[in-house]
C-alpha positions as CSV (number, residue, x, y, z in Angstrom):
1,X,15.4,13.1,9.9
2,X,12.0,13.2,8.1
3,X,10.8,10.0,6.5
4,X,8.6,10.0,3.4
5,X,5.0,9.2,4.1
6,X,2.8,6.8,2.2
7,X,0.4,8.6,-0.1
8,X,-3.1,8.7,1.5
9,X,-1.9,7.6,4.9
10,X,-2.2,10.2,7.7
11,X,-0.1,9.0,10.6
12,X,-1.4,11.7,12.8
13,X,-4.7,9.7,12.9
14,X,-3.7,6.5,14.6
15,X,-6.9,4.6,13.9
16,X,-6.8,5.5,10.2
17,X,-3.1,4.4,9.8
18,X,-3.8,1.1,11.7
19,X,-6.7,0.5,9.4
20,X,-4.7,1.2,6.3
21,X,-1.8,-1.1,7.5
22,X,-4.3,-3.8,8.4
23,X,-6.0,-3.6,5.0
24,X,-2.6,-3.8,3.2
25,X,-1.7,-6.9,5.2
26,X,-5.1,-8.4,4.5
27,X,-4.8,-7.8,0.7
28,X,-1.2,-9.1,0.7
29,X,-2.3,-12.2,2.6
30,X,-5.1,-12.9,0.2
31,X,-2.9,-12.5,-2.8
32,X,-0.2,-14.7,-1.3
33,X,-2.7,-17.4,-0.4
34,X,-4.3,-17.3,-3.8
35,X,-1.0,-17.7,-5.6
36,X,0.1,-20.6,-3.3
37,X,-3.3,-22.4,-3.4
38,X,-3.8,-22.1,-7.2
39,X,-4.4,-25.6,-8.5
40,X,-2.3,-27.0,-11.3
41,X,-3.6,-29.1,-14.1
42,X,-2.4,-32.6,-14.7
43,X,0.9,-32.6,-16.6
44,X,1.7,-28.9,-15.9
45,X,5.0,-28.0,-14.4
46,X,4.4,-27.3,-10.7
47,X,8.0,-26.4,-9.9
48,X,8.3,-23.6,-7.3
49,X,10.3,-20.6,-8.5
50,X,12.2,-18.2,-6.4
51,X,10.7,-14.8,-5.5
52,X,11.5,-12.0,-7.9
53,X,14.4,-9.9,-7.1
54,X,13.7,-6.3,-6.2
55,X,14.7,-3.8,-9.0
56,X,16.9,-1.7,-6.7
57,X,20.3,-3.3,-7.3
58,X,20.3,-4.9,-3.8
59,X,19.9,-8.5,-5.0
60,X,17.1,-8.8,-2.3
61,X,13.7,-10.4,-2.7
62,X,10.6,-9.1,-0.8
63,X,10.6,-12.3,1.3
64,X,14.3,-12.1,1.9
65,X,13.9,-8.6,3.3
66,X,11.0,-9.7,5.5
67,X,13.1,-12.6,6.9
68,X,15.9,-10.1,7.7
69,X,13.5,-7.7,9.4
70,X,12.0,-10.5,11.5
71,X,15.5,-11.6,12.5
72,X,16.4,-8.1,13.6
73,X,13.2,-7.7,15.7
74,X,13.7,-11.1,17.3
75,X,17.4,-10.4,18.2
76,X,16.5,-6.9,19.5
77,X,13.7,-8.2,21.7
78,X,16.0,-10.9,23.1
79,X,18.7,-8.4,23.8
80,X,21.1,-10.4,21.6
81,X,23.6,-7.6,20.8
82,X,25.9,-9.9,18.9
83,X,23.0,-11.1,16.6
84,X,21.8,-7.5,16.0
85,X,25.4,-6.5,15.2
86,X,25.8,-9.3,12.7
87,X,22.6,-8.3,10.8
88,X,24.4,-5.1,9.7
89,X,26.9,-4.9,6.9
90,X,30.5,-4.3,7.8
91,X,32.3,-1.0,7.2
92,X,32.4,0.6,4.6
93,X,29.0,-0.7,3.4
94,X,27.4,0.2,6.7
95,X,25.7,3.7,6.6
96,X,23.7,4.0,9.8
97,X,21.5,2.4,12.5
98,X,19.3,5.1,14.0
99,X,16.4,5.1,16.4
100,X,14.3,7.9,18.0
101,X,13.0,7.9,21.5
102,X,15.0,8.0,24.7
103,X,18.8,7.6,24.5
104,X,18.3,8.0,20.7
105,X,20.8,7.2,18.1
106,X,20.8,10.0,15.6
107,X,23.3,11.9,13.4
108,X,27.0,11.0,13.9
109,X,26.1,8.5,16.7
110,X,24.0,6.5,14.3
111,X,26.9,6.2,11.8
112,X,29.2,4.6,14.4
113,X,28.9,0.9,13.7
114,X,31.2,0.1,16.6
115,X,28.5,1.3,19.1
116,X,25.6,-1.0,18.0
117,X,26.2,-3.7,20.6
118,X,26.4,-1.2,23.5
119,X,23.2,0.5,22.4
120,X,21.3,-2.8,22.1
121,X,22.4,-3.8,25.6
122,X,21.5,-0.4,27.1
123,X,18.0,-0.5,25.5
124,X,17.5,-4.1,26.6
125,X,18.1,-3.1,30.2
126,X,15.1,-0.7,29.7
127,X,13.0,-3.7,28.4
128,X,12.8,-2.1,24.9
129,X,10.8,-4.3,22.6
130,X,9.5,-4.0,19.1
131,X,6.7,-5.7,17.2
132,X,6.8,-5.7,13.4
133,X,3.5,-4.7,12.0
134,X,4.3,-4.4,8.3
135,X,7.3,-4.5,6.0
136,X,7.4,-3.5,2.3
137,X,10.2,-3.6,-0.3
138,X,13.7,-2.7,0.7
139,X,12.9,-1.5,3.5
140,X,9.8,0.4,4.5
141,X,8.2,-0.8,7.7
142,X,5.9,-0.1,10.6
143,X,6.7,-1.2,14.1
144,X,5.2,-0.8,17.6
145,X,7.8,-0.1,20.2
146,X,7.6,-0.1,24.0
147,X,10.1,0.3,26.8
148,X,10.1,1.2,30.5
149,X,10.9,4.8,29.4
150,X,9.1,4.9,26.0
151,X,5.4,4.6,25.3
152,X,4.5,6.1,21.8
153,X,0.8,5.9,20.9
154,X,1.1,5.5,17.2
155,X,2.8,3.1,14.8
156,X,6.4,4.0,14.2
157,X,7.4,4.3,10.5
158,X,10.9,3.3,9.5
159,X,13.1,3.1,6.5
160,X,16.2,1.3,5.7
161,X,18.2,-0.6,3.0
162,X,19.5,-4.2,2.8
163,X,22.0,-5.8,0.5
164,X,21.6,-9.4,-0.5
165,X,24.0,-9.8,-3.4
166,X,26.6,-11.7,-1.4
167,X,25.2,-13.9,1.5
168,X,24.6,-13.3,4.2
169,X,22.0,-10.6,3.6
170,X,22.5,-7.6,5.8
171,X,21.2,-4.1,6.5
172,X,23.3,-1.2,5.4
173,X,20.9,1.4,6.9
174,X,17.9,1.2,9.3
175,X,16.0,4.0,10.9
176,X,12.9,4.7,13.0
């Protein structure tokens, strides 16, 4: 499966892609801090509003997707197969959960929702861990991944989709 690339980002050059990802995180942090720290004038309404919903029909917000991604990474790293499983939508909404690397989940295997828990347990025995580097929208992300039998040199780009219209928010697709 080929994932679309970000315009102007060459993932074959690890230092360049890390710099671009770091610059994007830096700019996002400055914008976020600027908006949160903007002073209000006396008498102005300072009520906090909810984050805008993404315009993709999912009902998700950017922050909501980021929270969901962090929960998945935390559950994966802990080897909590039940928690990982619960972060995916039930059938028929579920589409796939795929990962490259050793013992990969691709094709028809990735579409079998019933095998998620066994896959998480198997990879946890190999000390498979991920670190979230960046997440954008619904859902484009970069992770670092390491395991006893897996040592990629570059950032790993991933794509997915979440639905948030009816709580709890869940992934319907996730792929690295």
